[in-house]
C-alpha positions as CSV (number, residue, x, y, z in Angstrom):
1,M,88.0,72.3,70.3
2,S,86.6,73.4,73.7
3,A,85.4,77.0,74.3
4,G,88.0,77.4,77.0
5,A,90.9,76.4,74.7
6,T,90.0,79.2,72.2
7,L,90.5,82.0,74.7
8,P,92.9,84.6,73.2
9,D,96.5,83.8,73.8
10,W,97.0,87.2,75.4
11,V,95.4,85.7,78.5
12,G,98.5,83.6,78.9
13,A,100.7,86.6,79.8
14,P,101.3,87.2,82.6
15,L,98.6,84.9,84.0
16,G,100.0,81.9,82.2
17,T,103.7,82.5,83.0
18,L,105.3,79.2,83.7
19,D,108.5,79.7,85.7
20,E,109.5,78.3,89.0
21,A,110.2,81.6,90.8
22,S,107.0,83.2,89.8
23,I,104.9,80.2,90.8
24,L,106.6,79.9,94.2
25,A,106.3,83.6,94.9
26,S,102.6,83.7,93.9
27,A,101.8,80.8,96.2
28,R,103.6,82.5,99.1
29,R,101.9,85.8,98.4
30,S,98.4,84.4,98.1
31,S,98.7,82.1,101.2
32,G,100.6,84.5,103.4
33,K,102.9,81.6,104.4
34,E,106.6,81.0,103.8
35,D,107.5,77.4,104.9
36,W,106.8,74.7,102.4
37,G,108.9,72.0,104.1
38,D,111.9,70.4,102.4
39,E,112.9,71.4,98.9
40,V,112.8,68.0,97.1
41,F,109.5,68.9,95.3
42,R,111.3,71.8,93.5
43,G,113.3,69.3,91.4
44,A,110.0,67.9,90.0
45,L,108.5,71.4,89.6
46,R,111.6,72.6,87.8
47,N,111.4,69.6,85.4
48,L,107.8,70.4,84.6
49,V,108.6,74.0,83.9
50,E,111.5,73.0,81.6
51,A,109.6,70.2,79.9
52,T,106.6,72.4,79.1
53,G,108.7,75.4,78.1
54,S,108.7,74.6,74.3
55,A,105.3,72.9,74.2
56,P,102.7,74.6,72.0
57,L,100.3,75.4,74.8
58,T,97.2,77.6,74.4
59,G,96.8,80.6,76.6
60,F,94.1,78.7,78.4
61,G,96.5,75.8,78.8
62,R,99.2,78.0,80.3
63,V,96.8,79.5,82.7
64,M,95.4,76.1,83.7
65,L,98.9,74.7,84.5
66,R,100.0,77.8,86.3
67,Q,97.0,77.8,88.6
68,T,97.3,74.1,89.2
69,W,100.9,74.4,90.2
70,I,100.3,77.4,92.4
71,K,97.5,75.6,94.2
72,A,99.9,72.7,94.8
73,V,102.4,75.0,96.5
74,E,99.6,76.7,98.4
75,N,98.6,73.2,99.7
76,R,102.2,72.5,100.8
77,L,102.4,75.8,102.7
78,A,99.1,75.2,104.4
79,W,100.0,71.6,105.2
80,Q,103.3,72.6,106.9
81,A,101.6,75.2,108.9
82,W,98.8,72.8,110.0
83,V,101.3,70.1,111.1
84,K,103.3,72.7,113.1
85,A,100.1,73.7,114.9
86,H,98.9,70.1,115.3
87,P,102.1,67.9,115.8
88,S,100.1,64.9,116.9
89,V,99.2,64.4,113.2
90,A,102.5,62.6,112.9
91,D,101.3,60.0,115.3
92,V,98.3,58.9,113.2
93,K,98.7,55.4,112.0
94,V,98.1,54.4,108.4
95,E,97.5,50.6,108.9
96,R,97.0,48.0,106.2
97,P,95.7,50.4,103.6
98,V,94.0,48.8,100.6
99,F,95.5,50.0,97.3
100,V,93.5,49.4,94.2
101,L,95.7,49.7,91.2
102,G,95.6,48.7,87.5
103,F,95.3,50.4,84.2
104,P,92.6,53.1,84.1
105,R,89.3,51.8,82.8
106,T,89.8,48.3,84.3
107,G,87.2,48.5,87.1
108,T,89.3,50.3,89.6
109,T,86.5,52.8,90.4
110,A,84.0,50.0,91.0
111,M,86.5,48.0,93.2
112,Q,87.3,51.1,95.3
113,N,83.6,51.9,95.9
114,L,82.7,48.3,96.7
115,M,85.5,47.8,99.1
116,A,84.6,51.1,100.9
117,L,81.0,50.0,101.6
118,D,82.1,48.3,104.8
119,P,81.9,50.9,107.7
120,S,85.4,49.8,108.9
121,R,86.9,51.2,105.8
122,R,86.7,54.5,103.9
123,A,87.8,55.9,100.6
124,L,88.8,59.5,100.0
125,Q,86.4,61.9,98.5
126,F,87.3,64.3,95.7
127,W,87.0,67.4,97.9
128,E,89.4,66.2,100.5
129,L,91.9,64.9,97.9
130,T,92.0,68.3,96.2
131,S,91.7,70.4,99.3
132,P,93.3,68.3,102.0
133,V,94.3,70.9,104.5
134,P,91.8,72.4,107.0
135,Q,91.4,76.1,106.9
136,S,89.9,76.6,110.4
137,E,89.3,74.7,113.6
138,D,85.5,74.7,113.0
139,K,85.3,71.3,111.4
140,A,81.8,71.5,110.0
141,A,82.1,75.0,108.6
142,D,85.6,74.2,107.3
143,E,84.5,71.1,105.4
144,A,81.5,73.0,104.0
145,R,83.8,75.7,102.7
146,R,86.2,73.3,101.1
147,I,83.4,71.3,99.5
148,A,81.9,74.5,98.1
149,W,85.3,75.5,96.6
150,V,85.8,72.1,95.0
151,S,82.2,72.2,93.6
152,R,82.9,75.5,92.0
153,Q,86.0,74.1,90.4
154,L,84.1,71.2,89.0
155,K,81.5,73.5,87.5
156,V,84.2,75.2,85.5
157,A,85.7,71.9,84.4
158,Y,82.3,70.7,83.1
159,A,81.8,74.0,81.3
160,V,85.1,73.5,79.5
161,A,84.6,69.7,78.8
162,P,80.9,68.8,79.3
163,E,81.4,65.3,78.0
164,M,83.7,64.5,80.9
165,G,80.6,63.5,83.0
166,E,79.8,60.7,80.5
167,V,83.4,59.3,80.6
168,H,84.0,59.5,84.3
169,Y,81.6,61.5,86.5
170,I,83.2,63.4,89.3
171,A,81.4,65.2,92.1
172,A,82.8,66.8,95.3
173,D,81.8,63.7,97.3
174,T,82.7,60.9,94.9
175,Y,85.6,58.6,95.7
176,E,88.5,59.3,93.3
177,E,92.1,58.5,92.5
178,C,94.6,59.8,95.0
179,W,97.0,61.3,92.5
180,P,95.9,64.8,93.6
181,L,97.8,64.2,96.8
182,F,100.9,63.5,94.8
183,A,100.4,66.8,93.0
184,N,101.5,68.6,96.2
185,T,104.9,66.9,95.6
186,F,104.7,67.6,91.8
187,A,105.6,63.9,91.2
188,V,102.5,63.0,89.2
189,M,102.4,60.7,86.2
190,N,99.1,62.2,85.3
191,F,101.0,65.4,84.2
192,D,102.8,63.1,81.7
193,F,99.6,61.5,80.4
194,Q,97.8,64.7,80.0
195,S,100.6,66.5,78.2
196,G,102.2,63.8,76.1
197,I,105.7,65.1,77.0
198,P,107.9,62.1,77.7
199,A,110.4,64.2,79.6
200,V,107.9,64.6,82.4
201,G,107.4,60.9,83.2
202,D,110.9,60.0,82.3
203,Y,112.1,62.2,85.1
204,F,109.9,60.6,87.7
205,M,110.9,57.1,86.7
206,S,114.6,57.7,86.5
207,Q,115.7,60.7,88.5
208,H,113.1,61.8,91.1
209,D,113.1,60.2,94.6
210,M,109.7,58.6,94.4
211,V,110.2,57.0,97.9
212,H,110.3,60.5,99.3
213,A,107.2,61.3,97.3
214,Y,105.4,58.3,98.8
215,R,106.5,59.3,102.3
216,E,105.0,62.8,101.7
217,Y,101.8,61.1,100.4
218,R,101.7,59.0,103.5
219,A,102.0,62.1,105.7
220,L,99.0,63.6,103.8
221,L,97.1,60.4,104.4
222,Q,97.8,60.9,108.1
223,L,96.5,64.4,107.9
224,L,93.2,63.2,106.3
225,L,92.8,60.4,108.8
226,F,93.4,63.0,111.6
227,Q,90.4,64.8,110.3
228,R,88.2,61.7,109.6
229,P,89.5,58.5,111.2
230,A,89.0,55.0,109.7
231,G,90.2,51.5,110.3
232,N,91.5,51.0,106.8
233,L,91.8,53.4,103.8
234,V,90.8,52.2,100.4
235,L,92.9,54.0,97.9
236,K,92.8,54.0,94.1
237,C,95.3,55.2,91.6
238,P,96.5,53.6,88.4
239,E,99.8,55.6,88.8
240,H,100.9,53.2,91.5
241,L,101.7,50.7,88.7
242,W,104.6,52.8,87.7
243,F,106.0,53.1,91.2
244,L,104.9,49.9,92.9
245,D,108.4,49.4,94.4
246,A,108.2,52.8,96.2
247,L,104.7,52.1,97.4
248,L,105.7,48.8,98.9
249,E,108.7,50.3,100.6
250,V,106.7,53.0,102.3
251,F,103.6,50.8,103.0
252,P,105.1,47.4,103.8
253,D,101.7,46.2,105.2
254,A,99.7,47.3,102.1
255,C,96.9,45.1,100.8
256,V,97.1,45.5,97.0
257,V,94.3,44.7,94.7
258,W,95.4,44.6,91.0
259,T,92.6,44.8,88.4
260,H,93.2,43.4,85.0
261,R,91.5,43.9,81.6
262,D,92.4,43.5,77.9
263,P,95.0,46.3,77.5
264,Y,93.5,47.1,74.1
265,D,90.2,48.2,75.7
266,A,92.1,50.0,78.5
267,V,94.3,52.0,76.2
268,A,91.6,52.9,73.8
269,S,89.2,54.0,76.5
270,Y,91.8,56.0,78.4
271,C,92.9,57.8,75.2
272,S,89.3,59.1,74.9
273,L,89.3,60.3,78.5
274,I,92.8,61.9,78.6
275,S,92.3,63.6,75.2
276,M,90.0,66.1,76.9
277,Q,93.1,67.4,78.8
278,W,95.1,67.5,75.6
279,R,92.4,69.6,74.1
280,N,92.6,72.0,77.0
281,L,96.3,72.3,76.8
282,Y,96.8,72.4,73.1
283,G,93.5,73.2,71.4
284,R,94.1,71.1,68.3
285,F,96.2,67.9,68.4
286,D,96.7,64.7,66.5
287,P,94.7,61.9,68.3
288,K,97.2,59.3,67.0
289,V,99.9,61.0,69.0
290,V,97.8,60.5,72.1
291,G,97.4,56.8,71.2
292,R,101.1,56.3,70.8
293,H,102.0,58.0,74.0
294,I,99.4,56.2,76.2
295,E,100.1,52.8,74.7
296,D,103.9,53.3,75.3
297,R,103.3,54.5,78.8
298,F,100.9,51.7,79.7
299,L,103.4,49.1,78.5
300,L,106.2,50.6,80.5
301,G,103.9,50.9,83.6
302,V,102.9,47.2,83.5
303,E,106.5,46.1,82.9
304,R,107.7,48.1,85.9
305,A,104.9,46.8,88.1
306,M,105.5,43.1,87.1
307,E,109.2,43.6,87.9
308,A,108.6,45.3,91.2
309,R,106.1,42.6,92.2
310,A,108.7,39.9,91.6
311,R,111.3,41.8,93.6
312,C,109.4,43.5,96.4
313,A,106.0,42.0,97.2
314,R,105.5,39.5,99.9
315,P,103.7,36.3,99.1
316,G,100.0,37.0,99.0
317,Q,100.4,40.7,99.2
318,I,98.8,41.3,95.8
319,Y,95.5,39.9,94.8
320,D,94.5,39.9,91.1
321,V,91.0,40.6,89.9
322,P,90.0,40.2,86.3
323,F,87.7,43.0,85.0
324,H,85.0,40.4,83.9
325,R,84.8,39.1,87.5
326,T,84.1,42.5,88.9
327,V,81.3,43.0,86.3
328,E,79.8,39.5,86.5
329,E,80.1,38.5,90.2
330,P,80.9,41.6,92.3
331,E,79.5,40.1,95.5
332,Q,81.8,37.1,95.3
333,V,84.8,39.2,94.3
334,I,84.5,41.4,97.4
335,R,84.1,38.3,99.6
336,D,87.2,36.8,98.1
337,V,89.3,40.0,98.4
338,C,88.3,40.4,102.1
339,A,89.0,36.7,102.8
340,H,92.4,36.9,101.1
341,F,93.6,39.8,103.2
342,G,91.7,38.9,106.4
343,L,89.7,42.1,106.2
344,P,86.3,42.5,108.0
345,I,83.2,42.1,105.9
346,G,79.6,42.6,107.1
347,A,76.8,40.1,107.0
348,D,74.9,42.4,104.6
349,S,77.9,42.8,102.3
350,D,76.2,41.1,99.3
351,E,73.1,43.3,99.7
352,Q,75.2,46.4,99.9
353,V,77.2,45.4,96.8
354,R,74.0,44.7,94.8
355,A,72.5,48.1,95.8
356,W,75.7,49.9,94.7
357,V,75.8,48.1,91.4
358,A,72.1,48.9,90.8
359,H,72.4,52.6,91.5
360,E,72.2,55.0,88.5
361,R,75.5,56.5,87.6
362,A,76.0,59.5,85.3
363,D,78.8,57.7,83.6
364,K,77.0,54.3,83.5
365,R,78.3,51.6,81.2
366,G,77.4,52.2,77.6
367,R,77.4,56.0,77.7
368,H,81.1,56.4,77.0
369,V,81.6,55.5,73.3
370,Y,85.2,55.7,72.0
371,D,86.8,55.0,68.7
372,A,90.1,53.1,69.0
373,A,90.9,53.8,65.3
374,R,90.8,57.5,65.9
375,Y,93.8,57.2,68.2
376,G,95.6,54.7,66.0
377,V,95.2,51.9,68.6
378,D,95.4,48.6,66.8
379,R,94.2,45.5,68.6
380,D,96.7,43.0,67.2
381,R,99.7,45.3,67.8
382,V,98.6,46.0,71.4
383,H,98.1,42.3,72.1
384,E,101.6,41.6,70.6
385,R,103.3,44.3,72.6
386,F,101.5,43.3,75.9
387,A,101.9,39.6,75.3
388,A,103.9,38.9,78.5
389,Y,101.3,40.7,80.6
390,I,98.4,39.0,78.9
391,K,100.0,35.6,79.5
392,A,101.1,36.2,83.0
393,Y,97.6,37.1,84.2
394,D,95.6,35.0,81.8
395,I,93.8,38.1,80.5
396,R,90.5,37.5,78.8
397,L,90.7,38.9,75.2
């Protein structure tokens, strides 16, 4: 159990009050702003409040969720105010973005970083994903202030879960998953993964307007490109698997790179990663419940993605990359991806790729040790359940 999760439960009241009206009022009060745009996000927020209402959260868990949700509303309020003051943001083009998707732990981080080496493309850094809205017109001072704020938040996160750096190291300037942008719409599958509450994800997959969520996500990408232009964005988020149909509707010119790995390895490794969030929310929990939830969710995600690919994707719009190729021949993989989509690639691409692969990472391969049995993840069962996916993409087992 983490030190943060053992805080006395009295901290949860009123700081950990989880109700829609209080969260919205707190965000308006702290930001001094009133307009958060349309009200679609409130359906997702209301579902989160209702779904977590009976969950056995620690006081620390309630405080963490409340502050996360207030920050999301604050971002919405700041975003709407910035767009009103800078209407030309709406004219920024998001052209042929590269989306790296696939199960977590399948090489998506490496693929995003390698694709972003070319100066014509850029990925999004953690500080701009979590603090996407400028706070002043002084660009340099504003970015320094936002980076400092994010760095302080990361220090707190590492204090609560110090082993996080070995599983997946994050700094203010590392390229990261873009799900924090979706947090501003409250339509985030990560909320489901980290809580284990099926009602959270079920709502997104069956009731919430995810096309609207992707349109808001696109508007936030326009805001980020307005601040720091680029030819192509390189975006990474495993959650796109669950909503590939919405992604392709909003980004019809998307270049999609789908990474693949033995689902047994992906499920087991991700259980180890996400269990740190379960620990923060619940203190004590049954690891096998984590395993069942993640295995079920991953299976549903890949089934939804395969169906959406068959229905929605244009021929050649999705390029498949096995995990072992990224590990064994990264230079060739990047050349192949760029050739497939007709993306620019520099003459020194191979040298850049080799340099990136050789650099020392805090979460380098081998430091993250996980025990599949602890989470009840059985190799034979996973291979049987994911048989259609394994066969369709000739997954190396």
